[in-house]
C-alpha positions as CSV (number, residue, x, y, z in Angstrom):
1,X,62.9,67.4,13.6
2,X,63.6,65.4,16.7
3,X,61.3,62.4,17.3
4,X,60.6,61.5,20.9
5,X,61.0,57.7,21.2
6,X,59.8,56.3,24.5
7,X,61.2,53.1,26.0
8,X,59.0,50.1,26.4
9,X,58.7,50.7,30.2
10,X,57.3,54.2,29.5
11,X,54.8,52.9,27.0
12,X,53.7,50.3,29.5
13,X,53.2,52.9,32.1
14,X,51.1,55.0,29.7
15,X,48.9,51.9,29.0
16,X,48.6,51.3,32.8
17,X,47.5,54.9,33.3
18,X,44.9,54.7,30.4
19,X,43.4,51.5,31.8
20,X,43.2,53.0,35.3
21,X,41.4,56.1,33.9
22,X,38.8,53.8,32.2
23,X,38.4,51.4,35.1
24,X,39.8,52.9,38.3
25,X,38.8,49.8,40.4
26,X,41.0,47.5,38.4
27,X,43.1,45.0,40.4
28,X,46.6,46.5,40.2
29,X,48.4,43.2,40.2
30,X,46.3,41.8,37.3
31,X,46.8,45.1,35.4
32,X,50.6,45.0,35.9
33,X,50.6,41.5,34.6
34,X,48.5,42.4,31.6
35,X,50.6,45.5,30.7
36,X,53.9,43.7,31.1
37,X,52.8,41.3,28.3
38,X,52.6,44.2,25.8
39,X,55.5,44.6,23.3
40,X,56.4,47.5,21.1
41,X,56.8,47.2,17.4
42,X,57.3,49.6,14.5
43,X,56.5,49.4,10.9
44,X,58.0,51.1,7.8
45,X,56.1,53.8,6.0
46,X,53.2,52.5,3.8
47,X,53.2,49.1,5.6
48,X,49.8,47.5,5.7
49,X,49.2,46.0,9.2
50,X,45.9,44.4,8.6
51,X,43.3,44.3,5.8
52,X,39.6,44.7,6.3
53,X,38.1,41.3,7.2
54,X,41.4,39.7,8.2
55,X,42.0,38.4,11.7
56,X,45.1,38.8,13.8
57,X,46.6,37.2,16.9
58,X,47.8,40.6,17.9
59,X,46.1,43.6,19.4
60,X,47.5,47.0,18.3
61,X,47.7,50.3,20.0
62,X,48.9,52.9,17.6
63,X,50.9,55.6,19.5
64,X,51.8,57.9,16.6
65,X,51.1,57.6,12.9
66,X,49.4,59.0,9.9
67,X,47.0,56.5,8.6
68,X,44.4,56.3,5.8
69,X,41.4,54.1,6.1
70,X,39.6,53.2,2.9
71,X,36.1,51.8,3.0
72,X,35.2,49.4,0.2
73,X,31.5,50.4,0.2
74,X,31.9,54.0,-0.8
75,X,35.6,53.9,-1.9
76,X,36.3,57.1,0.1
77,X,39.5,57.8,1.9
78,X,39.4,58.9,5.5
79,X,42.8,60.4,6.6
80,X,43.4,60.1,10.3
81,X,46.4,61.8,11.9
82,X,47.2,60.2,15.3
């Protein structure tokens, strides 16, 4: 199975397109400045990025993953394929 890995520039262009779909009147110069600040990162299988209730200095966009969210109230698993 071949995995399509996009370069950072391609991911940034995708983000730019998404933002423009949501807010078409966005100042393009400001948008380009914002999008250029994003970096790509990857995590190994079963890596926990953030626990419920924790805070982070980072903002994550998950481009491709299989994740499971577990709520503590009902102790149910909610699989989410992205």
